[in-house]
TIVO-481205 format. One record per atom (N, C-alpha, C): residue in one letter; x, y, z. Coordinates in steps of 0.1 Angstrom, whole numbers, padded with zeros to 4 digits, always signed. Layout:
# TIVO-481205
AXYZ ...
END
This chain:
# TIVO-481205
M+0009-0008+0000 M+0004-0001+0003 M+0007+0011-0002 E+0018+0010+0008 E+0026+0026+0007 E+0034+0028+0000 N+0037+0013-0012 N+0046+0015-0025 N+0033+0019-0033 S+0022+0019-0034 S+0012+0023-0043 S+0011+0037-0037 A+0009+0043-0028 A+0006+0054-0023 A+0019+0066-0029 G+0032+0063-0028 G+0041+0064-0031 G+0043+0063-0048 E+0037+0059-0052 E+0039+0060-0067 E+0029+0069-0074 I+0019+0069-0068 I+0009+0081-0071 I+0011+0095-0068 Q+0019+0093-0056 Q+0024+0110-0055 Q+0036+0116-0060 N+0045+0105-0070 N+0055+0103-0075 N+0047+0109-0088 H+0035+0105-0094 H+0033+0106-0108 H+0020+0117-0106 L+0020+0123-0095 L+0009+0139-0092 L+0023+0145-0091 T+0032+0142-0091 T+0043+0153-0088 T+0049+0154-0104 T+0050+0143-0110 T+0054+0146-0124 T+0045+0155-0131 V+0033+0151-0132 V+0022+0156-0138 V+0022+0173-0132 I+0021+0177-0121 I+0027+0188-0120 I+0035+0196-0120 Q+0045+0187-0123 Q+0057+0193-0128 Q+0056+0199-0146 E+0050+0190-0147 E+0048+0192-0164 E+0039+0201-0167 V+0028+0205-0157 V+0023+0215-0159 V+0027+0229-0157 V+0034+0230-0145 V+0043+0241-0144 V+0051+0243-0154 N+0057+0234-0158 N+0065+0237-0175 N+0060+0244-0186 I+0051+0240-0185 I+0039+0246-0196 I+0035+0257-0194 L+0030+0263-0181 L+0028+0274-0179 L+0042+0282-0178 A+0053+0282-0174 A+0064+0284-0177 A+0068+0289-0190 T+0064+0281-0197 T+0068+0285-0210 T+0056+0288-0220 Y+0046+0290-0219 Y+0036+0291-0225 Y+0028+0300-0221 G+0030+0304-0207 G+0022+0310-0201 G+0016+0321-0201 M+0028+0332-0209 M+0025+0347-0205 M+0016+0346-0223 D+0020+0336-0236 D+0007+0336-0247 D-0005+0328-0239 I-0006+0321-0234 I-0017+0317-0231 I-0029+0329-0223 V-0021+0338-0211 V-0029+0354-0213 V-0027+0358-0220 G-0018+0363-0228 G-0016+0372-0243 G-0032+0369-0252 A-0033+0355-0254 A-0043+0350-0261 A-0056+0353-0253 V-0059+0351-0239 V-0072+0350-0236 V-0074+0367-0234 V-0065+0376-0232 V-0068+0389-0232 V-0072+0395-0247 I-0061+0390-0254 I-0067+0392-0273 I-0084+0392-0270 L-0085+0376-0269 L-0097+0375-0275 L-0111+0382-0268 I-0106+0383-0250 I-0119+0391-0245 I-0119+0410-0251 I-0106+0412-0254 I-0107+0425-0262 I-0113+0426-0273 G-0113+0412-0284 G-0117+0415-0296 G-0130+0412-0292 L-0135+0402-0286 L-0149+0398-0286 L-0155+0413-0285 W-0151+0418-0272 W-0156+0433-0269 W-0158+0446-0276 F-0144+0444-0284 F-0145+0454-0297 F-0153+0453-0307 S-0155+0439-0310 S-0166+0436-0318 S-0181+0444-0318 G-0187+0442-0310 G-0198+0444-0303 G-0201+0463-0301 R-0187+0469-0299 R-0186+0479-0297 R-0186+0489-0313 A-0176+0482-0320 A-0173+0486-0327 A-0188+0489-0341 A-0193+0477-0337 A-0210+0474-0350 A-0218+0487-0338 K-0221+0492-0328 K-0224+0497-0323 K-0220+0512-0327 M-0208+0517-0328 M-0205+0526-0333 M-0204+0529-0349 I-0204+0519-0354 I-0205+0517-0367 I-0227+0522-0376 S-0231+0517-0364 S-0246+0518-0368 S-0249+0529-0362 R-0245+0538-0351 R-0250+0551-0346 R-0243+0563-0355 V-0235+0559-0360 V-0226+0571-0372 V-0238+0570-0380 L-0237+0558-0389 L-0245+0555-0402 L-0261+0561-0397 R-0265+0559-0383 R-0276+0567-0383 R-0275+0582-0378 K-0265+0588-0378 K-0263+0598-0372 K-0266+0608-0387 S-0257+0600-0397 S-0259+0612-0413 S-0273+0612-0422 G-0283+0603-0412 G-0298+0607-0418 G-0297+0606-0437 K-0288+0597-0441 K-0289+0592-0454 K-0290+0580-0460 I-0287+0571-0449 I-0283+0553-0452 I-0297+0553-0440 D-0306+0544-0449 D-0317+0536-0442 D-0312+0523-0431 D-0321+0524-0424 D-0320+0510-0414 D-0317+0501-0420 T-0320+0496-0431 T-0318+0482-0440 T-0302+0481-0441 L-0294+0492-0444 L-0275+0492-0446 L-0273+0495-0434 V-0282+0501-0426 V-0268+0506-0415 V-0268+0492-0409 N-0278+0485-0408 N-0278+0466-0398 N-0271+0459-0408 F-0268+0462-0419 F-0259+0452-0426 F-0247+0455-0421 F-0243+0468-0425 F-0227+0469-0425 F-0224+0470-0410 S-0234+0470-0399 S-0229+0470-0381 S-0226+0457-0383 S-0235+0443-0390 S-0229+0431-0387 S-0220+0426-0390 F-0220+0433-0405 F-0206+0426-0413 F-0193+0430-0406 V-0190+0445-0399 V-0179+0450-0393 V-0175+0442-0380 K-0192+0435-0370 K-0188+0428-0358 K-0180+0418-0363 Y-0186+0409-0376 Y-0180+0396-0386 Y-0168+0398-0383 L-0162+0407-0393 L-0152+0411-0392 L-0141+0413-0382 V-0146+0418-0374 V-0135+0422-0364 V-0131+0408-0359 I-0143+0397-0355 I-0141+0389-0349 I-0130+0379-0356 V-0131+0380-0369 V-0120+0368-0374 V-0105+0378-0372 I-0106+0389-0372 I-0093+0394-0374 I-0085+0387-0354 T-0095+0393-0345 T-0091+0384-0335 T-0090+0366-0332 V-0095+0364-0339 V-0092+0346-0342 V-0078+0348-0348 V-0076+0354-0357 V-0063+0352-0362 V-0051+0359-0354 A-0055+0367-0349 A-0046+0372-0337 A-0044+0367-0326 V-0055+0360-0322 V-0051+0345-0310 V-0043+0334-0313 L-0044+0330-0328 L-0033+0320-0334 L-0017+0326-0337 N-0017+0339-0340 N-0005+0342-0341 N+0001+0344-0325 Q-0007+0346-0317 Q-0001+0346-0304 Q+0005+0332-0299 F+0002+0322-0303 F+0004+0309-0301 F+0017+0305-0311 G+0023+0316-0319 G+0030+0312-0329 G+0025+0304-0340 V+0012+0303-0344 V+0008+0297-0354 V+0013+0306-0364 Q+0017+0299-0383 Q+0019+0308-0393 Q+0007+0311-0396 T-0001+0318-0399 T-0015+0323-0403 T-0014+0322-0414 A-0002+0326-0425 A-0003+0326-0432 A-0005+0316-0441 S+0004+0303-0437 S+0004+0287-0439 S-0013+0286-0434 L-0015+0287-0428 L-0030+0284-0421 L-0043+0291-0435 L-0038+0301-0438 L-0048+0302-0448 L-0044+0296-0460 T-0032+0293-0468 T-0029+0286-0476 T-0039+0272-0477 V-0037+0270-0459 V-0047+0253-0463 V-0055+0256-0463 I-0067+0265-0455 I-0076+0267-0458 I-0085+0273-0476 G-0074+0281-0479 G-0077+0280-0492 G-0082+0270-0503 A-0067+0257-0499 A-0070+0248-0503 A-0079+0240-0504 A-0083+0242-0489 A-0100+0236-0488 A-0110+0238-0490 G-0104+0251-0494 G-0118+0259-0499 G-0130+0254-0505 L-0127+0242-0516 L-0143+0235-0523 L-0150+0228-0512 A-0141+0223-0501 A-0151+0216-0493 A-0153+0220-0486 I-0153+0234-0478 I-0158+0241-0469 I-0170+0248-0481 G-0168+0250-0487 G-0177+0257-0499 G-0191+0248-0497 L-0185+0234-0505 L-0199+0223-0502 L-0205+0221-0488 A-0195+0224-0481 A-0198+0223-0463 A-0209+0230-0461 L-0204+0244-0463 L-0215+0253-0457 L-0221+0263-0468 Q-0227+0252-0482 Q-0231+0262-0492 Q-0243+0269-0488 G-0249+0262-0480 G-0261+0269-0474 G-0264+0285-0464 T-0249+0284-0459 T-0249+0298-0451 T-0239+0310-0461 L-0232+0304-0470 L-0229+0313-0482 L-0240+0317-0490 S-0244+0312-0492 S-0255+0313-0499 S-0265+0323-0496 N-0265+0321-0483 N-0274+0334-0476 N-0265+0350-0478 V-0252+0346-0473 V-0245+0356-0476 V-0247+0363-0490 A-0244+0353-0496 A-0244+0357-0516 A-0258+0369-0514 A-0267+0365-0510 A-0279+0364-0512 A-0280+0376-0504 G-0277+0380-0494 G-0276+0389-0485 G-0265+0402-0492 V-0259+0404-0497 V-0252+0411-0507 V-0261+0416-0519 M-0267+0403-0527 M-0275+0411-0536 M-0287+0420-0528 L-0292+0416-0522 L-0305+0420-0517 L-0300+0436-0513 L-0287+0435-0505 L-0282+0450-0503 L-0281+0458-0516 F-0277+0451-0523 F-0272+0460-0536 F-0281+0462-0549 F-0293+0451-0550 F-0305+0461-0555 F-0314+0463-0548 R-0317+0467-0537 R-0329+0470-0526 R-0340+0467-0530 P-0350+0456-0531 P-0361+0456-0538 P-0368+0458-0520 F-0363+0457-0512 F-0372+0464-0499 F-0361+0474-0491 K-0366+0478-0478 K-0358+0487-0469 K-0363+0488-0458 A-0357+0487-0443 A-0366+0488-0434 A-0376+0494-0431 G-0387+0486-0426 G-0402+0495-0422 G-0411+0491-0436 D-0408+0484-0450 D-0416+0483-0456 D-0424+0468-0454 F-0434+0469-0456 F-0443+0457-0457 F-0445+0445-0464 V-0435+0435-0465 V-0437+0428-0475 V-0443+0415-0476 E-0447+0403-0487 E-0447+0390-0487 E-0437+0385-0492 V-0430+0376-0484 V-0420+0369-0496 V-0418+0355-0486 A-0416+0346-0490 A-0414+0334-0492 A-0425+0328-0483 G-0437+0328-0484 G-0448+0320-0475 G-0450+0334-0464 Q-0444+0338-0461 Q-0441+0350-0449 Q-0449+0366-0453 A-0458+0372-0445 A-0458+0387-0448 A-0456+0394-0435 G-0449+0404-0435 G-0449+0415-0422 G-0437+0428-0422 T-0440+0431-0418 T-0427+0448-0421 T-0417+0443-0413 I-0404+0448-0426 I-0393+0445-0424 I-0385+0450-0417 K-0376+0445-0402 K-0368+0449-0393 K-0354+0454-0395 E-0349+0442-0403 E-0333+0443-0402 E-0332+0431-0413 L-0313+0432-0419 L-0313+0426-0431 L-0302+0424-0428 N-0294+0412-0425 N-0276+0411-0421 N-0274+0402-0428 L-0259+0396-0426 L-0253+0385-0437 L-0258+0373-0439 F-0268+0370-0431 F-0275+0357-0431 F-0293+0354-0432 F-0296+0367-0426 F-0314+0359-0428 F-0317+0378-0426 T-0329+0377-0430 T-0340+0387-0424 T-0352+0387-0414 E-0350+0398-0406 E-0357+0399-0397 E-0374+0407-0400 M-0382+0398-0397 M-0397+0407-0403 M-0404+0405-0386 A-0416+0415-0388 A-0424+0413-0377 A-0441+0412-0389 T-0447+0401-0383 T-0464+0403-0386 T-0472+0417-0382 G-0481+0416-0385 G-0489+0427-0379 G-0494+0428-0370 D-0495+0411-0358 D-0494+0410-0346 D-0480+0409-0338 N-0472+0417-0344 N-0460+0419-0340 N-0452+0401-0335 V-0457+0395-0346 V-0445+0384-0343 V-0435+0383-0349 R-0423+0380-0344 R-0410+0379-0354 R-0410+0367-0363 I-0407+0369-0370 I-0406+0360-0386 I-0388+0361-0385 T-0379+0348-0388 T-0367+0353-0392 T-0366+0344-0408 V-0361+0352-0417 V-0359+0344-0429 V-0350+0344-0436 P-0343+0331-0439 P-0329+0329-0445 P-0333+0335-0460 N-0317+0347-0460 N-0317+0354-0469 N-0317+0346-0485 N-0313+0334-0486 N-0316+0327-0497 N-0327+0325-0505 E-0339+0324-0493 E-0350+0321-0501 E-0356+0333-0505 I-0355+0348-0500 I-0358+0358-0504 I-0351+0359-0517 W-0342+0362-0517 W-0334+0365-0529 W-0342+0353-0541 G-0340+0339-0540 G-0345+0330-0546 G-0359+0328-0553 G-0372+0341-0546 G-0387+0338-0550 G-0387+0349-0552 A-0400+0353-0554 A-0412+0363-0560 A-0411+0373-0546 L-0408+0385-0547 L-0415+0395-0534 L-0422+0403-0539 K-0434+0406-0527 K-0447+0416-0531 K-0440+0427-0523 N-0435+0440-0524 N-0438+0449-0514 N-0445+0456-0515 Y-0455+0461-0501 Y-0468+0467-0506 Y-0466+0482-0505 S-0455+0487-0499 S-0448+0499-0495 S-0439+0505-0507 A-0433+0499-0517 A-0428+0502-0526 A-0433+0519-0532 N-0447+0516-0535 N-0451+0528-0543 N-0461+0535-0532 P-0462+0546-0538 P-0467+0561-0529 P-0483+0561-0525 T-0488+0553-0534 T-0500+0552-0540 T-0503+0537-0538 R-0515+0532-0533 R-0524+0520-0539 R-0538+0519-0539 R-0544+0511-0547 R-0559+0513-0553 R-0564+0501-0544 V-0575+0510-0537 V-0588+0498-0528 V-0598+0493-0534 D-0598+0482-0537 D-0610+0471-0542 D-0619+0467-0537 L-0636+0474-0540 L-0644+0466-0527 L-0655+0465-0542 V-0660+0452-0538 V-0676+0452-0546 V-0686+0453-0535 A-0693+0459-0538 A-0711+0460-0533 A-0722+0455-0542 G-0730+0441-0537 G-0739+0440-0539 G-0756+0441-0535 I-0761+0447-0548 I-0772+0455-0545 I-0787+0444-0552 S-0800+0446-0553 S-0809+0438-0558 S-0810+0438-0570 Y-0814+0432-0575 Y-0819+0433-0590 Y-0834+0446-0587 D-0839+0444-0582 D-0854+0451-0581 D-0848+0466-0574 D-0832+0468-0576 D-0831+0483-0571 D-0825+0486-0587 D-0825+0501-0587 D-0818+0513-0592 D-0808+0513-0592 I-0800+0508-0606 I-0787+0507-0605 I-0779+0518-0609 E-0789+0530-0616 E-0780+0545-0617 E-0777+0554-0602 K-0794+0552-0594 K-0787+0555-0578 K-0779+0550-0574 A-0782+0537-0575 A-0768+0532-0567 A-0754+0536-0566 I-0755+0536-0582 I-0742+0541-0584 I-0739+0553-0581 Q-0750+0561-0585 Q-0745+0576-0580 Q-0742+0580-0564 V-0753+0568-0557 V-0749+0571-0539 V-0731+0567-0538 L-0728+0558-0543 L-0714+0552-0540 L-0704+0563-0545 Q-0709+0570-0554 Q-0699+0579-0556 Q-0700+0593-0547 D-0715+0595-0543 D-0709+0607-0534 D-0705+0606-0524 T-0708+0587-0518 T-0700+0583-0504 T-0685+0587-0505 I-0678+0582-0520 I-0666+0581-0520 I-0661+0599-0521 A-0671+0605-0529 A-0665+0619-0526 A-0666+0625-0514 K-0670+0623-0505 K-0670+0625-0492 K-0657+0627-0485 D-0651+0613-0487 D-0639+0613-0482 D-0625+0617-0486 A-0617+0629-0479 A-0605+0633-0484 A-0596+0628-0486 R-0598+0617-0481 R-0579+0607-0483 R-0582+0600-0493 I-0592+0601-0506 I-0593+0594-0517 I-0588+0607-0526 N-0580+0596-0534 N-0574+0604-0546 N-0584+0611-0560 N-0584+0620-0566 N-0591+0624-0579 N-0588+0621-0589 D-0573+0617-0589 D-0563+0610-0600 D-0556+0600-0594 P-0556+0593-0601 P-0569+0586-0610 P-0585+0587-0607 E-0593+0592-0614 E-0603+0591-0609 E-0612+0580-0597 P-0620+0576-0591 P-0626+0569-0584 P-0636+0560-0599 F-0633+0549-0591 F-0641+0539-0609 F-0654+0535-0600 V-0669+0531-0603 V-0674+0525-0598 V-0685+0523-0612 V-0684+0508-0614 V-0690+0506-0626 V-0697+0489-0620 V-0708+0486-0629 V-0716+0470-0630 V-0707+0461-0633 G-0703+0453-0620 G-0691+0442-0627 G-0697+0429-0632 E-0710+0426-0622 E-0711+0415-0626 E-0725+0411-0626 L-0731+0405-0630 L-0746+0401-0630 L-0754+0386-0622 A-0750+0385-0606 A-0745+0373-0605 A-0759+0368-0599 D-0757+0356-0590 D-0770+0345-0586 D-0781+0352-0578 S-0773+0358-0570 S-0788+0369-0560 S-0782+0380-0559 S-0775+0391-0568 S-0771+0401-0570 S-0767+0408-0578 V-0766+0421-0582 V-0758+0432-0592 V-0746+0435-0582 N-0731+0433-0589 N-0727+0431-0582 N-0712+0444-0588 L-0716+0455-0581 L-0708+0468-0586 L-0698+0471-0581 I-0679+0473-0588 I-0669+0474-0587 I-0668+0485-0584 I-0659+0489-0568 I-0661+0506-0569 I-0639+0503-0566 R-0634+0510-0570 R-0618+0509-0568 R-0619+0526-0569 V-0604+0527-0559 V-0604+0541-0551 V-0588+0538-0551 W-0581+0552-0555 W-0566+0554-0552 W-0565+0563-0539 V-0554+0558-0527 V-0547+0563-0513 V-0539+0566-0520 A-0533+0572-0507 A-0518+0572-0506 A-0514+0559-0495 N-0504+0553-0495 N-0494+0544-0490 N-0507+0539-0479 G-0501+0548-0468 G-0504+0545-0454 G-0518+0548-0451 D-0525+0550-0460 D-0541+0554-0456 D-0549+0539-0465 Y-0542+0529-0468 Y-0550+0518-0476 Y-0564+0510-0466 W-0556+0509-0455 W-0564+0501-0446 W-0574+0507-0442 P-0569+0520-0432 P-0582+0532-0427 P-0591+0535-0438 V-0589+0538-0450 V-0596+0539-0461 V-0608+0525-0467 R-0598+0517-0466 R-0609+0505-0469 R-0617+0502-0461 F-0615+0502-0445 F-0628+0499-0437 F-0634+0512-0434 D-0633+0523-0436 D-0643+0530-0436 D-0651+0536-0441 L-0644+0531-0458 L-0657+0530-0466 L-0664+0521-0470 T-0661+0512-0463 T-0669+0500-0465 T-0680+0502-0456 K-0679+0505-0444 K-0686+0511-0431 K-0702+0523-0440 A-0689+0532-0442 A-0697+0545-0448 A-0710+0536-0461 I-0701+0525-0472 I-0713+0519-0481 I-0722+0515-0476 K-0722+0506-0467 K-0735+0502-0459 K-0745+0509-0452 L-0737+0522-0447 L-0751+0532-0444 L-0756+0542-0452 A-0748+0541-0464 A-0754+0552-0472 A-0766+0546-0481 M-0762+0536-0483 M-0773+0525-0488 M-0787+0522-0479 D-0787+0522-0468 D-0790+0520-0460 D-0803+0533-0460 E-0796+0542-0460 E-0804+0556-0459 E-0812+0561-0473 N-0807+0552-0481 N-0813+0559-0497 N-0823+0543-0502 G-0824+0533-0490 G-0834+0530-0497 G-0829+0515-0507 I-0817+0515-0505 I-0808+0502-0515 I-0805+0489-0508 S-0814+0476-0511 S-0808+0467-0503 S-0801+0458-0509 I-0791+0452-0494 I-0780+0444-0499 I-0785+0426-0500 P-0786+0423-0510 P-0797+0410-0510 P-0788+0403-0500 Y-0796+0390-0496 Y-0790+0376-0491 Y-0790+0366-0503 P-0779+0361-0500 P-0780+0347-0514 P-0795+0338-0511 T-0801+0337-0518 T-0814+0332-0521 T-0818+0321-0532 Q-0824+0313-0530 Q-0827+0300-0539 Q-0841+0302-0541 T-0848+0299-0552 T-0860+0295-0556 T-0865+0280-0560 I-0872+0271-0555 I-0874+0262-0552 I-0888+0257-0560 Y-0887+0247-0572 Y-0902+0247-0582 Y-0902+0235-0578 T-0919+0230-0571 T-0921+0220-0567 T-0933+0214-0575 E-0933+0203-0587 E-0945+0194-0594 E-0951+0187-0582 N-0963+0190-0587 N-0971+0177-0577 N-0979+0166-0591 S-0975+0157-0585 S-0981+0143-0594 S-0988+0134-0594 S-0998+0131-0592 S-1008+0119-0588 S-1006+0106-0597 S-1010+0097-0589 S-1004+0081-0597 S-1021+0072-0592 E-1024+0069-0604 E-1031+0060-0605 E-1030+0049-0602 L-1041+0042-0589 L-1038+0027-0587 L-1045+0015-0600 
END
């Protein structure tokens, strides 16, 4: 037992001595690397915030570009920090970069999804199909653009649910930007009874439209008979409004049309069906 305890003590002493030798040899390098890593990670966040603050103060760059550039600067500082840490341990970064370049094809294949997101982010930044604050429909999702960074785009739905969409899905598909143009057209359908006076109904609708100052006169409001449906004569209403007034005008005009038709004795019919029956008698 004493021999075993002595052997364990000797082994422990040897291990401690080796650790001390390593610390004596590389201790300063390890401390330096840790300090560089901490400072680099801290500075990456500070640099991103500084770039964001400076670009926003200029007032000439929208939030989409601000977020993209701040994200790019953050990752660039992190890469430089990693290279500095490797240099602290005596790693020849030039040789390392050569090896990475030789293995670039394999890395590209392994990270093709991530790299495609970065490439798509650059294309979105260059062609600018949207900016922060635009309401878009893309990749089966609809929402307001909050941020575009190197890898994904962040959106928020109307009820403030966050949606994260990879950039390559946005760039590779069709995109509807509802905020791109200064005006939008509101399309409504109002059904009247076959017994009602069509000309009177059209005039009532035109008068109702004229009362809303938010509706543009150019292009001129449009009211026509669109369809002779099963239970009603459908009148099509089309008006142009400022983009920001689209939903308020749509809601208010729908209500105003119903009230105006009630006041003028114009009915909005319910779907009905007429059933004819034929009585037949059988002889015994």
